[in-house]
N, C-alpha and C positions, 0 to 999 in steps of 0.2 A: 707220844709210841711208834718208834720202828719196829719193819716186822721181828726182829732179832730180838728185840724186849719181848716181847712178844710172846714168842716160842718157848724165849726161857722164863718164863712165868705160867708160858702151858706146860712147861717139862717137871717144874717145879710144882705146881697144882697134882701134874700125871703121881707125881715120884708121891706126895702127902696122901693121894686116897691111897694109893698101896698101900704105903708104908700102915693108915693105919687101918686099910684092910688086915694084910695080918700080921695087927698086936692085934685084933678086935678078940683073939681068941691066946691065952697068951701058952699055955700050956701049948696048942697048936704051931706056935711062931714059928721055931726053931726048920720043923721043916719049909718054912711060905718067905725065911729068909734071904734065901738065893734066889726069889724068884725076882728080887729086888732091884738085881745089881742089872738089868735093863736098860731102867728105868733112873736109876744113879748117873751110867753111863751118859746117857740120853740128857736128865738135865745138867750133867756136870758140862762137855761139851755145848751144850745151846748154852749157857754162861759162859764157858768162855768166848763162841761167838761173835756173838751181843757186847762185851768187852765188861760186861759186868762184874765176873771172877775180881773177888777181891775186894767189892763194891756195892758193900751187904747194904749198908743203907737206902741206896736209889735201889738192888732187885726186890726188894721188900715191901716196896713204896709200888713197886708196878705189882707185885705180885697184890698189895691190899689194892691198892686201882678195879683188878680186873674181879677181884670178891673178897670184898673188906671180913665175909663170916674170916678168913684167914687169917687176922688176923688177930680170933681167938672173944674179940669186943662184942662176935654178937650170942657169946655160950649170955 
């Protein structure tokens, strides 16, 4: 795994955590949604720099390598 790929996977994992936190309380979600714009931009840029934009299969394989619980199989 290249450093750019690691950075992209880490950015996605951070975005996922921020999204889960924002949506944990549905009634408060509209207040927190604007906070997600920065992690989304970070993840988009990291994907682009790693050459993974449009290559979801490779990207999600990398994410599962780094954090298997993200795939949902650990639920």
